[in-house]
N, CA, C and O atoms as CSV, one atom per row, in Angstrom:
chain,resi,resn,atom,element,x,y,z
A,1,UNK,N,N,42.414,7.943,139.389
A,1,UNK,CA,C,43.729,8.121,138.824
A,1,UNK,C,C,43.776,7.991,137.339
A,1,UNK,O,O,44.543,8.728,136.719
A,2,UNK,N,N,43.032,7.126,136.706
A,2,UNK,CA,C,43.032,6.943,135.261
A,2,UNK,C,C,42.412,8.200,134.573
A,2,UNK,O,O,42.829,8.621,133.494
A,3,UNK,N,N,41.424,8.749,135.245
A,3,UNK,CA,C,40.745,9.938,134.688
A,3,UNK,C,C,41.666,11.144,134.574
A,3,UNK,O,O,41.504,11.975,133.681
A,4,UNK,N,N,42.671,11.241,135.516
A,4,UNK,CA,C,43.687,12.284,135.417
A,4,UNK,C,C,44.816,12.017,134.453
A,4,UNK,O,O,45.277,12.892,133.720
A,5,UNK,N,N,45.229,10.805,134.484
A,5,UNK,CA,C,46.403,10.296,133.634
A,5,UNK,C,C,46.087,10.446,132.186
A,5,UNK,O,O,46.910,11.070,131.516
A,6,UNK,N,N,45.067,9.991,131.620
A,6,UNK,CA,C,44.738,10.120,130.261
A,6,UNK,C,C,44.832,11.555,129.635
A,6,UNK,O,O,45.537,11.773,128.650
A,7,UNK,N,N,44.089,12.517,130.254
A,7,UNK,CA,C,44.275,13.934,129.784
A,7,UNK,C,C,45.558,14.388,129.842
A,7,UNK,O,O,46.029,15.019,128.896
A,8,UNK,N,N,46.287,14.114,130.980
A,8,UNK,CA,C,47.679,14.570,131.207
A,8,UNK,C,C,48.539,13.978,130.093
A,8,UNK,O,O,49.296,14.717,129.464
A,9,UNK,N,N,48.452,12.655,129.822
A,9,UNK,CA,C,49.257,12.017,128.710
A,9,UNK,C,C,49.004,12.702,127.396
A,9,UNK,O,O,49.936,12.968,126.636
A,10,UNK,N,N,47.709,12.999,127.112
A,10,UNK,CA,C,47.342,13.773,125.859
A,10,UNK,C,C,47.991,15.131,125.767
A,10,UNK,O,O,48.421,15.544,124.690
A,11,UNK,N,N,48.068,15.845,126.903
A,11,UNK,CA,C,48.635,17.186,126.905
A,11,UNK,C,C,50.227,17.012,126.601
A,11,UNK,O,O,50.810,17.801,125.858
A,12,UNK,N,N,50.815,16.031,127.168
A,12,UNK,CA,C,52.259,15.720,126.990
A,12,UNK,C,C,52.584,15.375,125.579
A,12,UNK,O,O,53.537,15.866,124.975
A,13,UNK,N,N,51.753,14.511,125.082
A,13,UNK,CA,C,51.903,14.196,123.625
A,13,UNK,C,C,51.749,15.343,122.722
A,13,UNK,O,O,52.577,15.562,121.838
A,14,UNK,N,N,50.676,16.114,122.920
A,14,UNK,CA,C,50.354,17.307,122.135
A,14,UNK,C,C,51.508,18.313,122.241
A,14,UNK,O,O,51.851,18.943,121.241
A,15,UNK,N,N,52.085,18.475,123.365
A,15,UNK,CA,C,53.060,19.390,123.648
A,15,UNK,C,C,54.400,18.902,122.871
A,15,UNK,O,O,55.100,19.714,122.265
A,16,UNK,N,N,54.668,17.697,122.924
A,16,UNK,CA,C,55.945,17.272,122.279
A,16,UNK,C,C,55.714,17.338,120.695
A,16,UNK,O,O,56.631,17.627,119.927
A,17,UNK,N,N,54.462,17.056,120.288
A,17,UNK,CA,C,54.251,17.144,118.796
A,17,UNK,C,C,54.430,18.614,118.328
A,17,UNK,O,O,54.840,18.857,117.193
A,18,UNK,N,N,54.132,19.542,119.174
A,18,UNK,CA,C,54.155,20.905,118.752
A,18,UNK,C,C,55.574,21.559,118.935
A,18,UNK,O,O,55.786,22.677,118.466
A,19,UNK,N,N,56.530,20.873,119.604
A,19,UNK,CA,C,57.813,21.353,119.807
A,19,UNK,C,C,58.513,21.707,118.519
A,19,UNK,O,O,58.311,21.019,117.519
A,20,UNK,N,N,59.291,22.700,118.493
A,20,UNK,CA,C,60.132,23.071,117.389
A,20,UNK,C,C,61.532,23.369,118.030
A,20,UNK,O,O,61.659,24.296,118.830
A,21,UNK,N,N,62.529,22.603,117.680
A,21,UNK,CA,C,63.804,22.873,118.252
A,21,UNK,C,C,64.716,23.715,117.276
A,21,UNK,O,O,64.563,23.695,116.055
A,22,UNK,N,N,65.620,24.412,117.889
A,22,UNK,CA,C,66.574,25.108,117.058
A,22,UNK,C,C,67.906,24.381,117.119
A,22,UNK,O,O,68.229,23.651,118.056
A,23,UNK,N,N,68.630,24.623,116.090
A,23,UNK,CA,C,69.979,23.924,116.052
A,23,UNK,C,C,70.863,24.373,117.237
A,23,UNK,O,O,70.774,25.492,117.742
A,24,UNK,N,N,71.712,23.424,117.638
A,24,UNK,CA,C,72.639,23.792,118.706
A,24,UNK,C,C,73.745,24.559,118.122
A,24,UNK,O,O,74.014,24.452,116.925
A,25,UNK,N,N,74.416,25.348,118.934
A,25,UNK,CA,C,75.532,26.100,118.433
A,25,UNK,C,C,76.830,25.255,118.447
A,25,UNK,O,O,76.914,24.243,119.144
A,26,UNK,N,N,77.796,25.677,117.694
A,26,UNK,CA,C,78.974,24.922,117.625
A,26,UNK,C,C,79.252,24.212,116.245
A,26,UNK,O,O,78.331,23.662,115.641
A,27,UNK,N,N,80.434,24.233,115.799
A,27,UNK,CA,C,80.714,23.595,114.492
A,27,UNK,C,C,80.465,22.137,114.471
A,27,UNK,O,O,80.981,21.365,115.279
A,28,UNK,N,N,79.669,21.786,113.533
A,28,UNK,CA,C,79.419,20.277,113.267
A,28,UNK,C,C,78.390,19.736,114.133
A,28,UNK,O,O,78.131,18.532,114.142
A,29,UNK,N,N,77.719,20.691,114.952
A,29,UNK,CA,C,76.652,20.034,115.859
A,29,UNK,C,C,75.420,19.769,114.966
A,29,UNK,O,O,75.203,20.454,113.967
A,30,UNK,N,N,74.609,18.739,115.361
A,30,UNK,CA,C,73.623,18.403,114.543
A,30,UNK,C,C,72.303,18.790,115.254
A,30,UNK,O,O,72.012,18.337,116.361
A,31,UNK,N,N,71.513,19.656,114.557
A,31,UNK,CA,C,70.314,20.268,115.168
A,31,UNK,C,C,69.203,18.994,114.990
A,31,UNK,O,O,69.309,18.171,114.080
A,32,UNK,N,N,68.194,18.967,115.935
A,32,UNK,CA,C,67.161,18.161,115.862
A,32,UNK,C,C,66.349,18.506,114.620
A,32,UNK,O,O,66.338,19.644,114.150
A,33,UNK,N,N,65.712,17.547,114.139
A,33,UNK,CA,C,64.955,17.815,112.913
A,33,UNK,C,C,63.894,18.829,113.252
A,33,UNK,O,O,63.144,18.618,114.206
A,34,UNK,N,N,63.787,19.963,112.491
A,34,UNK,CA,C,63.040,21.032,112.786
A,34,UNK,C,C,61.856,21.171,111.729
A,34,UNK,O,O,62.109,21.008,110.536
A,35,UNK,N,N,60.637,21.454,112.136
A,35,UNK,CA,C,59.533,21.533,111.227
A,35,UNK,C,C,59.493,23.025,110.900
A,35,UNK,O,O,59.116,23.774,111.801
A,36,UNK,N,N,59.802,23.492,109.843
A,36,UNK,CA,C,59.800,24.881,109.400
A,36,UNK,C,C,60.994,25.286,108.624
A,36,UNK,O,O,61.952,24.519,108.528
A,37,UNK,N,N,60.985,26.468,108.058
A,37,UNK,CA,C,61.983,26.912,107.191
A,37,UNK,C,C,63.243,27.473,108.079
A,37,UNK,O,O,63.115,28.042,109.163
A,38,UNK,N,N,64.325,27.238,107.498
A,38,UNK,CA,C,65.568,28.006,108.126
A,38,UNK,C,C,65.288,29.469,108.051
A,38,UNK,O,O,65.136,29.973,106.938
A,39,UNK,N,N,65.204,30.203,109.134
A,39,UNK,CA,C,64.875,31.585,109.124
A,39,UNK,C,C,65.651,32.392,108.148
A,39,UNK,O,O,65.096,33.227,107.433
A,40,UNK,N,N,66.992,32.143,108.105
A,40,UNK,CA,C,67.825,33.000,107.323
A,40,UNK,C,C,67.693,32.754,105.834
A,40,UNK,O,O,68.230,33.513,105.027
A,41,UNK,N,N,67.022,31.760,105.482
A,41,UNK,CA,C,66.845,31.340,104.066
A,41,UNK,C,C,65.388,31.314,103.565
A,41,UNK,O,O,65.080,30.908,102.444
A,42,UNK,N,N,64.472,31.799,104.522
A,42,UNK,CA,C,63.034,31.683,104.084
A,42,UNK,C,C,62.692,32.538,102.846
A,42,UNK,O,O,61.654,32.284,102.237
A,43,UNK,N,N,63.486,33.517,102.446
A,43,UNK,CA,C,63.285,34.341,101.329
A,43,UNK,C,C,63.435,33.564,100.033
A,43,UNK,O,O,62.914,33.939,98.983
A,44,UNK,N,N,64.131,32.525,100.146
A,44,UNK,CA,C,64.526,31.632,98.969
A,44,UNK,C,C,63.410,30.704,98.686
A,44,UNK,O,O,63.390,30.235,97.547
A,45,UNK,N,N,62.502,30.360,99.486
A,45,UNK,CA,C,61.392,29.497,99.160
A,45,UNK,C,C,60.524,30.153,98.000
A,45,UNK,O,O,60.012,31.267,98.114
A,46,UNK,N,N,60.411,29.358,96.885
A,46,UNK,CA,C,59.774,29.966,95.716
A,46,UNK,C,C,60.695,30.311,94.704
A,46,UNK,O,O,60.275,30.563,93.574
A,47,UNK,N,N,61.977,30.354,94.986
A,47,UNK,CA,C,63.033,30.805,94.071
A,47,UNK,C,C,63.245,29.698,93.044
A,47,UNK,O,O,63.017,28.520,93.319
A,48,UNK,N,N,63.689,30.107,91.845
A,48,UNK,CA,C,63.996,29.129,90.800
A,48,UNK,C,C,65.326,28.361,91.298
A,48,UNK,O,O,66.226,28.955,91.891
A,49,UNK,N,N,65.361,27.031,91.010
A,49,UNK,CA,C,66.518,26.253,91.547
A,49,UNK,C,C,67.794,26.892,91.259
A,49,UNK,O,O,68.582,27.038,92.193
A,50,UNK,N,N,68.119,27.313,90.034
A,50,UNK,CA,C,69.481,27.802,89.770
A,50,UNK,C,C,69.762,29.083,90.638
A,50,UNK,O,O,70.812,29.222,91.265
A,51,UNK,N,N,68.742,30.013,90.628
A,51,UNK,CA,C,68.855,31.259,91.419
A,51,UNK,C,C,69.140,31.022,92.874
A,51,UNK,O,O,69.936,31.720,93.502
A,52,UNK,N,N,68.445,29.983,93.412
A,52,UNK,CA,C,68.552,29.565,94.841
A,52,UNK,C,C,69.859,29.053,95.061
A,52,UNK,O,O,70.483,29.397,96.064
A,53,UNK,N,N,70.374,28.206,94.165
A,53,UNK,CA,C,71.784,27.674,94.410
A,53,UNK,C,C,72.794,28.802,94.487
A,53,UNK,O,O,73.623,28.844,95.397
A,54,UNK,N,N,72.723,29.739,93.509
A,54,UNK,CA,C,73.632,30.893,93.572
A,54,UNK,C,C,73.636,31.664,94.869
A,54,UNK,O,O,74.674,32.089,95.376
A,55,UNK,N,N,72.369,31.835,95.412
A,55,UNK,CA,C,72.225,32.442,96.653
A,55,UNK,C,C,72.764,31.752,97.834
A,55,UNK,O,O,73.322,32.355,98.752
A,56,UNK,N,N,72.587,30.458,97.797
A,56,UNK,CA,C,73.066,29.504,98.915
A,56,UNK,C,C,74.617,29.774,98.870
A,56,UNK,O,O,75.201,30.055,99.916
A,57,UNK,N,N,75.236,29.701,97.773
A,57,UNK,CA,C,76.714,29.830,97.715
A,57,UNK,C,C,77.123,31.232,98.239
A,57,UNK,O,O,78.073,31.376,99.008
A,58,UNK,N,N,76.388,32.219,97.804
A,58,UNK,CA,C,76.655,33.642,98.161
A,58,UNK,C,C,76.597,33.869,99.618
A,58,UNK,O,O,77.296,34.716,100.176
A,59,UNK,N,N,75.714,33.065,100.259
A,59,UNK,CA,C,75.524,33.186,101.756
A,59,UNK,C,C,76.327,32.250,102.544
A,59,UNK,O,O,76.088,32.053,103.735
A,60,UNK,N,N,77.344,31.626,101.862
A,60,UNK,CA,C,78.293,30.818,102.599
A,60,UNK,C,C,77.922,29.392,102.784
A,60,UNK,O,O,78.607,28.727,103.561
A,61,UNK,N,N,76.973,28.868,102.198
A,61,UNK,CA,C,76.691,27.399,102.217
A,61,UNK,C,C,77.479,26.562,101.249
A,61,UNK,O,O,77.772,27.010,100.140
A,62,UNK,N,N,77.825,25.366,101.638
A,62,UNK,CA,C,78.583,24.537,100.742
A,62,UNK,C,C,77.748,23.360,100.386
A,62,UNK,O,O,77.220,22.665,101.253
A,63,UNK,N,N,77.622,23.124,99.059
A,63,UNK,CA,C,76.792,22.064,98.623
A,63,UNK,C,C,77.389,20.605,99.014
A,63,UNK,O,O,78.585,20.388,98.817
A,64,UNK,N,N,76.615,19.688,99.524
A,64,UNK,CA,C,77.142,18.408,99.855
A,64,UNK,C,C,76.806,17.316,98.882
A,64,UNK,O,O,77.672,16.563,98.436
A,65,UNK,N,N,75.447,17.235,98.535
A,65,UNK,CA,C,75.039,16.204,97.654
A,65,UNK,C,C,73.544,16.509,97.245
A,65,UNK,O,O,72.953,17.427,97.814
A,66,UNK,N,N,72.970,15.815,96.344
A,66,UNK,CA,C,71.602,15.873,95.966
A,66,UNK,C,C,71.077,14.547,95.639
A,66,UNK,O,O,71.710,13.787,94.907
A,67,UNK,N,N,69.786,14.194,96.224
A,67,UNK,CA,C,69.131,12.952,95.940
A,67,UNK,C,C,67.873,13.351,95.264
A,67,UNK,O,O,67.383,14.464,95.458
A,68,UNK,N,N,67.284,12.384,94.396
A,68,UNK,CA,C,65.929,12.569,93.777
A,68,UNK,C,C,65.030,11.534,94.363
A,68,UNK,O,O,65.410,10.391,94.619
A,69,UNK,N,N,63.815,11.982,94.565
A,69,UNK,CA,C,62.725,11.086,95.060
A,69,UNK,C,C,61.412,11.575,94.475
A,69,UNK,O,O,61.015,12.716,94.714
A,70,UNK,N,N,60.705,10.695,93.683
A,70,UNK,CA,C,59.408,11.163,93.213
A,70,UNK,C,C,59.721,12.305,92.258
A,70,UNK,O,O,60.658,12.249,91.461
A,71,UNK,N,N,58.907,13.333,92.369
A,71,UNK,CA,C,59.068,14.523,91.579
A,71,UNK,C,C,59.929,15.665,92.188
A,71,UNK,O,O,59.974,16.794,91.700
A,72,UNK,N,N,60.620,15.263,93.318
A,72,UNK,CA,C,61.371,16.362,93.920
A,72,UNK,C,C,62.952,15.910,93.954
A,72,UNK,O,O,63.335,14.745,93.843
A,73,UNK,N,N,63.774,17.034,94.124
A,73,UNK,CA,C,65.125,16.807,94.319
A,73,UNK,C,C,65.399,17.366,95.762
A,73,UNK,O,O,64.831,18.374,96.182
A,74,UNK,N,N,66.305,16.646,96.485
A,74,UNK,CA,C,66.658,17.110,97.826
A,74,UNK,C,C,68.149,17.427,97.820
A,74,UNK,O,O,68.960,16.517,97.650
A,75,UNK,N,N,68.535,18.685,98.001
A,75,UNK,CA,C,69.994,19.090,98.004
A,75,UNK,C,C,70.304,19.354,99.498
A,75,UNK,O,O,69.529,19.924,100.266
A,76,UNK,N,N,71.467,18.897,99.806
A,76,UNK,CA,C,71.912,19.074,101.233
A,76,UNK,C,C,73.105,20.042,101.227
A,76,UNK,O,O,74.060,19.864,100.470
A,77,UNK,N,N,73.034,21.027,102.048
A,77,UNK,CA,C,74.099,22.015,102.178
A,77,UNK,C,C,74.507,22.107,103.600
A,77,UNK,O,O,73.731,21.928,104.539
A,78,UNK,N,N,75.877,22.419,103.720
A,78,UNK,CA,C,76.546,22.654,104.947
A,78,UNK,C,C,76.483,24.149,105.246
A,78,UNK,O,O,76.779,24.973,104.381
A,79,UNK,N,N,76.076,24.512,106.541
A,79,UNK,CA,C,75.923,25.865,106.823
A,79,UNK,C,C,77.406,26.415,107.339
A,79,UNK,O,O,78.065,25.755,108.142
A,80,UNK,N,N,77.849,27.625,106.828
A,80,UNK,CA,C,79.083,28.092,107.169
A,80,UNK,C,C,79.067,28.418,108.651
A,80,UNK,O,O,78.020,28.824,109.155
A,81,UNK,N,N,80.100,28.272,109.337
A,81,UNK,CA,C,80.234,28.655,110.817
A,81,UNK,C,C,79.726,27.590,111.649
A,81,UNK,O,O,80.530,27.015,112.382
A,82,UNK,N,N,78.516,27.240,111.649
A,82,UNK,CA,C,77.936,26.191,112.504
A,82,UNK,C,C,78.197,24.768,112.066
A,82,UNK,O,O,78.370,23.862,112.881
A,83,UNK,N,N,78.221,24.595,110.736
A,83,UNK,CA,C,78.523,23.282,110.168
A,83,UNK,C,C,77.222,22.431,110.111
A,83,UNK,O,O,77.265,21.240,109.802
A,84,UNK,N,N,76.088,23.061,110.412
A,84,UNK,CA,C,74.841,22.394,110.453
A,84,UNK,C,C,74.391,21.983,109.026
A,84,UNK,O,O,74.835,22.607,108.062
A,85,UNK,N,N,73.590,21.031,108.872
A,85,UNK,CA,C,73.146,20.531,107.505
A,85,UNK,C,C,71.715,21.027,107.268
A,85,UNK,O,O,70.827,20.936,108.115
A,86,UNK,N,N,71.562,21.562,106.039
A,86,UNK,CA,C,70.227,22.061,105.619
A,86,UNK,C,C,69.781,21.334,104.371
A,86,UNK,O,O,70.583,21.132,103.458
A,87,UNK,N,N,68.634,20.972,104.313
A,87,UNK,CA,C,67.941,20.336,103.184
A,87,UNK,C,C,66.980,21.268,102.413
A,87,UNK,O,O,66.115,21.945,102.969
A,88,UNK,N,N,67.209,21.243,101.072
A,88,UNK,CA,C,66.413,22.056,100.173
A,88,UNK,C,C,65.663,21.194,99.294
A,88,UNK,O,O,66.251,20.473,98.488
A,89,UNK,N,N,64.351,21.216,99.396
A,89,UNK,CA,C,63.527,20.418,98.451
A,89,UNK,C,C,63.105,21.320,97.270
A,89,UNK,O,O,62.551,22.407,97.431
A,90,UNK,N,N,63.405,20.790,96.089
A,90,UNK,CA,C,63.061,21.420,94.771
A,90,UNK,C,C,62.062,20.675,94.055
A,90,UNK,O,O,62.249,19.472,93.874
A,91,UNK,N,N,61.002,21.249,93.616
A,91,UNK,CA,C,59.993,20.536,92.885
A,91,UNK,C,C,59.499,21.576,91.760
A,91,UNK,O,O,59.320,22.761,92.044
A,92,UNK,N,N,59.295,21.082,90.507
A,92,UNK,CA,C,58.859,21.883,89.437
A,92,UNK,C,C,59.783,23.077,89.219
A,92,UNK,O,O,59.359,24.179,88.870
A,93,UNK,N,N,61.015,22.813,89.433
A,93,UNK,CA,C,62.060,23.868,89.236
A,93,UNK,C,C,62.195,24.905,90.297
A,93,UNK,O,O,63.019,25.803,90.125
A,94,UNK,N,N,61.464,24.872,91.382
A,94,UNK,CA,C,61.474,25.913,92.424
A,94,UNK,C,C,61.681,25.344,93.771
A,94,UNK,O,O,61.280,24.212,94.039
A,95,UNK,N,N,62.329,26.131,94.675
A,95,UNK,CA,C,62.532,25.726,95.991
A,95,UNK,C,C,61.250,25.714,96.661
A,95,UNK,O,O,60.532,26.713,96.675
A,96,UNK,N,N,60.907,24.535,97.263
A,96,UNK,CA,C,59.625,24.325,97.998
A,96,UNK,C,C,59.804,24.504,99.554
A,96,UNK,O,O,58.958,25.098,100.222
A,97,UNK,N,N,60.890,23.988,100.069
A,97,UNK,CA,C,61.167,24.055,101.477
A,97,UNK,C,C,62.667,24.005,101.708
A,97,UNK,O,O,63.455,23.435,100.953
A,98,UNK,N,N,63.003,24.685,102.871
A,98,UNK,CA,C,64.471,24.703,103.375
A,98,UNK,C,C,64.450,24.529,104.858
A,98,UNK,O,O,64.037,25.418,105.603
A,99,UNK,N,N,64.935,23.282,105.318
A,99,UNK,CA,C,64.847,22.926,106.741
A,99,UNK,C,C,66.142,22.396,107.232
A,99,UNK,O,O,66.965,21.962,106.426
A,100,UNK,N,N,66.369,22.407,108.508
A,100,UNK,CA,C,67.536,21.741,109.207
A,100,UNK,C,C,67.242,20.320,109.127
A,100,UNK,O,O,66.087,19.897,109.187
A,101,UNK,N,N,68.314,19.537,108.987
A,101,UNK,CA,C,68.293,18.080,108.840
A,101,UNK,C,C,69.453,17.493,109.610
A,101,UNK,O,O,70.400,18.232,109.883
A,102,UNK,N,N,69.458,16.218,109.985
A,102,UNK,CA,C,70.590,15.608,110.645
A,102,UNK,C,C,71.974,15.757,109.877
A,102,UNK,O,O,72.063,15.643,108.654
A,103,UNK,N,N,72.918,15.992,110.622
A,103,UNK,CA,C,74.273,16.240,109.947
A,103,UNK,C,C,74.668,15.104,109.053
A,103,UNK,O,O,75.386,15.340,108.081
A,104,UNK,N,N,74.234,13.841,109.320
A,104,UNK,CA,C,74.586,12.665,108.490
A,104,UNK,C,C,74.059,12.895,107.130
A,104,UNK,O,O,74.605,12.274,106.218
A,105,UNK,N,N,73.080,13.693,106.852
A,105,UNK,CA,C,72.493,13.882,105.519
A,105,UNK,C,C,73.504,14.654,104.603
A,105,UNK,O,O,73.461,14.553,103.377
A,106,UNK,N,N,74.385,15.404,105.244
A,106,UNK,CA,C,75.413,16.148,104.416
A,106,UNK,C,C,76.659,15.331,104.085
A,106,UNK,O,O,77.597,15.874,103.501
A,107,UNK,N,N,76.702,13.996,104.450
A,107,UNK,CA,C,77.783,13.255,104.221
A,107,UNK,C,C,77.572,12.446,102.869
A,107,UNK,O,O,76.451,12.122,102.478
A,108,UNK,N,N,78.640,12.176,102.251
A,108,UNK,CA,C,78.577,11.437,100.883
A,108,UNK,C,C,77.992,10.034,101.136
A,108,UNK,O,O,78.306,9.430,102.162
A,109,UNK,N,N,77.197,9.527,100.283
A,109,UNK,CA,C,76.706,8.230,100.429
A,109,UNK,C,C,77.121,7.261,99.320
A,109,UNK,O,O,76.743,6.090,99.350
């Protein structure tokens, strides 16, 4: 039994680690943290910060707040329609990543 359970456990753990979840639909729903770029914004990765901000506004996102940590700034934006929260990491003046993040990240602190 132990010989079967250990490989099975390893497969389950590997499968869970590889899972990528999409945001739920509905206003204000909180997507599970997703590893990867928000597909509708992937063209902004590499953009200069100011240009990216203009594009975010043009695409209907509402800025919520910005935090700084190390050499990066993390801006949180509310997605129009769904209300989901998106995190934009900026480093060296350019957008480095854009991912879904828990809705609580878009609240004032």
